N, C-alpha and C positions, 0 to 999 in steps of 0.2 A: 348551261349544262351541255356539253357534248356526249354523244354515245353512239354506239354502232351495233348492229346486229352481224352476228356471225353467219355464214353461209358456204356450204361446198362449193359454190361456182357462180359465175355471172349469170345469173338466169333472174328474169322477173324485173320489177322496180328497183334499182338501187344505185347507190352513188359511186358505183365502178366506172372506168374507164369506157365511155362510148361514143370517142370522138370518130371512129371510122364509119358510124351510123348515122350523125347527124345531120339534119337536112342544110342544103346550101341556102342561105338567106336570099342569094340573087337571082333564084330561081322561081321567088315568089312576087306577085304584085304588091302585096303588104306584109309588113312584120309587125308583130304586135308583142310587146314585151309585158309580163306578168311578174309583180313581186311586192309583197306587202311592205318592204322597208325602202322602196325607191320612189322619189317623186314623180320620176320620168316614165313610170311603168302603171299599166293598170292594176289595181289593188286587188281583182277578183275575177273570176273567168268568165262570170257574166257581163261584165264591163269590157272585157276583150272581144268576146262574142257579139256585144252592142255595137264596138266600133266596126269590126268586120261587116255588120249586116248594114251600118251606115255607111260604108264605103261601096257597097254595091256588092257585096258578098264575092269578093276575087279570089283569085287562086291566093293564100295566105299561110302563114306561119305565125301560130300562137306560141311563144317560148315563156316557160316558167323557168325564173332564175334563181329560186331559192327551195327549200325543203320546208316550207310551211304547209300548213292543212287549209285546204280549198273546200268551203261547204257550199251550201246553196241548191238551188235545181237547176239542172242545164238540160238544153235542148237544141241541137243542131239540125236546121233544115237545109240540104244543100241544092243548090241552084243545079242545073244540067251541066255536066262537063266540068265542074267546079272541082278543086282540090282543098282539102284542108287539113293541116297538120298541127296537133297539140302534142308540143314536146317540151319534154325536160331538160335544162342544160345540163352540160356534162359534170358530173360529179355533186347532182343535186337529187333528191328523190323526194319529190312533191307527193302529198297525201290527199287525194280527192275524197273526201268524207261527205257523200252528197244527200240531198234530201229526195228520195225517190231513186227513179232511174237515170242513168244517162242516156237520153232518149237521141237517136238519130235517125233522119228521115231522108231517103233521097230517092229520084225516079228515073235516074239515069245511070245504066251501068258503066257509063264512062266516067263517073264522078268517084271520088275518094275522100275517105278519112283515115287518118293515121294518128294511133294514140302511141306515142312513145317515150318510154322512161317513167312512167307514171304507177303509182299504187292507188288502186280504185276500190273503195270500200260500196257495194252495192253491186247491182246489176247494169249492163250494158244492153239497151232496148234498141233493136233496130227495126226498120219498117222500110218496105220497098225495094227499089233496086239501085244499089251501088256497091264500091269496094271498101270493105274497111281491112285495115291492117293493123295489127298489135304487134310492137315492136319493144323487146326488152321491158314488158309490162306486167305488172300484177292484177289480175280480177281476182279479189281475196276468195280462198275457197272458204265452203264451209257456211257462208251467210245467204243461202238460198241458190239461185239461178245466177250465174256469172255473166253469162251470154244468152239472150233470149230472143225470140221473135215479139214484136209488139200486136197490138188488137188489129191493126191494120194490115197484118201479114207480110210476107216477105215474097218476092219473086227473083228476079235476075242478081241474086246477093252474092259475092265471093268474099269469104273471111279466109283472113291468113295471119298466123300466130307465128312468130319466131322469137326465140330465147325469153320464151313467157310462161308466166304460172296462170292457169285458169281455173276457175270453180267449175261448176257443173255447164255443159253448153246445150242449150234446148234448140234445136232450130230444126225444121221439117225437111221433108227428102227433097222437095220441089225448087231448093235453091242452086245457084250454080258449083257450090263446092264448099268445102272446109278444107283448108291445108293447116298443120301444127308441124313445125320443125323445131328441134331442139328445146323441148319445154316438158311441161306437166301439166296435165289435165285431171284435176282432183274432183270426184263427184261425190267423196265422203261414202256415207252408207245408201247414196242414191246411184242413179246410173250416171257416169261421167258424161257422155255421148250419146243423145237422143232426142226424139221429138217430144216427148213427154214420159213423165215417171209413171203414170199406171200401167199394170201388166196389159200386155196385149194391146199398147198403142203403137201406131204407125212407126216406122223407121225414122231415124234422123237423116242428116244430110250424106251425100257422097263426100267421103274423108279420106285425105292423103295423109299419111303419117309417118314420118323420119325421125328416128332417134328421139323418141317421147317415152315418157312415162306415164301410164293411165291408171287411176286408182279409181275403181269402179266398173260397172258393167258397161257394154258399148252395143247400142242399136243402130245401124245404120243401114242406109238403102244399098249401097255398094262401099267398097274398100280399093279404090283402084292401087293403092300401093301401100303396104306398112312395111317399113324397113327398120332394123335394129331397135324394134318398139318392145316395152316391158308391158303386157296387160295384166291386169291383176283380176279381173272380174271377166266374167263369161262374155263373150264376143259373138253377135249375132248379126250375122249379113244376108240380107234378103236376096241380092241377085249374086250368088256364088261362083255364077259360069264367067264371070270376069274379075280381073283384079289378081294381086298376088300378095302373098306374104313373105317376107324376107329376112331370115337372122331374127327371128323376133321370138318370144315367150307368148304363147297363146294357152290359156288354162284347158285343162280337159272340160270336154261337153260343150266348147264352141262348134259354131256352124259358120265357117268360114271359108275362103276361095282357096285355090290350090297354094300350098306353100314350099318355099324351098330352105333348107338346112333350119328349122324351125323348131324350139323345143316346147314341150319335151318329148314330141316325136322322135325328133332325131337321135336321143339318147336312147329312147326304145328302140328303135330299128337295130342301132349299134349293139345293145346289150343283146336282142334275140340273134342276131350274127354271131356274136361272142360265145351263146348258148349253143350254136349248131340249129338254129330253129327260125323258121319264117318270122313268127309273132309270137309276142310273150302273151300266154294265156293269161286272161282277165277273170277273175282274181288269180293273183299269184304275189308270193311275197317279193320276187326279184322286180315284179313289176309296180309296186305299192313302195318299194325303196325307192327306185329309180324316180318315181313321180315325188315323192316328199324330198330329195334332196335336191329338186331342181324348183322347189316354189320360191318365188322372190322373197326374200328378208331384206329389210330396210333398217337402218339407223334409227330413222323415225319417220313417222306419217303423219304428224299434225302439224300444219303449217304455223310456222313460226319458228319450229325447234331448229337449231344449226344442222343438222344431219337430215334435213326434212328431204323425203325423195330420194337419198343416196342409198346406194346398193349395200347392206352390210357385207360381212366376210362370206364368199360365196365360189362356188366352183366355176370351172373354166367354163362349164356351159353355158353361164350368165356372163361373168364376168370378161370372158374372151369370146363370146359369142358372136358378136358383131360381125358385119361383114369385112371390116380390115384388121379384125382381131382384137378391138375394143370393147368396151363395155357395153351392153344393151342399155338403151334407155337416154334420159334427159342427160345425165351426166358422162356422157361419151365424150363429150367436149373435154373434160379433163384429161383423157387418154391416160387414165391407171394403170391399167394392164401393162401398157408398153413401156411406160415410164420404171414400173417394178421390175420389168424384164430387163431393162437398160441399167439397173440400178446393181443388180444380180450380176450381171457380167461385169461390171466395175469391181463388184467385192470379189469376184473369182480371180480378176486380173492382178487386182493390187492390194487384196488383202493380206495381211503379214502372215508369213509362214508360221504355222504351230497353232494358231488362233482360229476359232470357230465363230465365223461372222456372219450373222442373219439379220431378216427384216421382222421388226416386232411392231405389229399395229395396237394402238393404245385406244380404248374404248373412250 
């Protein structure tokens, strides 16, 4: 049986074209292939890790060549200064349905682990100091913490996620930082990024967010940069004297650093200027209408739905409110407002005389 899941864009673990991001095998001391249907490859990830450790844990690339389900229990201990990449081959989408957490332990900030093209059910648990990169991967939302600190704690840890979908992130403020670009962070009914769930808990890590859609509240120590981001829950930043928010949607009631052309504050200022006053009174009907019109609404908010994380029909404040006139959030990469504007220009120029021609969106 062959089947496909529909989705709006190339985010998360998927069989779309990722050739531009694949690792160069010649850059590694050891390359280990994993496939359940080939006799010349390891049949499980544990076998591949055992081969890697038996070779002295060199810089290594572990390539998964099929879209099978890989189970078991996985633990990775990084020697100082070493690099390990677990990567799905182009055109496949392996599923890691593990027993317990995928546990990664390191002791050197120069060490690194990259997870690329994977769909992982269950948490990724990190301890110590190293760099973790998530590339075109999915840590499935809704199944508890997707990324968390282990019992041994974390120190000089740097986490970078690009073109990925993450569930709840639970990391403390003391790490080097968290960077998410072109992705979704989905805490569901819980906080999306924080050190813990309990009210009054210490803040989470310093976070740099660019073109991200965040479902759930955010509680972080600092926010050095948030650009073209859609926050759906309250954002609380402890150190607000540093950092900047640009071209983002930040819900009312948030405590954040200074912002530049962020919604809904920008719309409130423009509404007040149009009314000839400095500030719209609160409460007031005009203020309420402006705020309600800018609340992000999505085609779907449940992971697995084809329209997950995609903005539904919205006003230009969100669909054209990014720094380049594009859409705020994870699906900025589709450049939909720009494509729509170009199509309208073509319709105006080449539409047959006497006909009314328009663009009609189908739900």
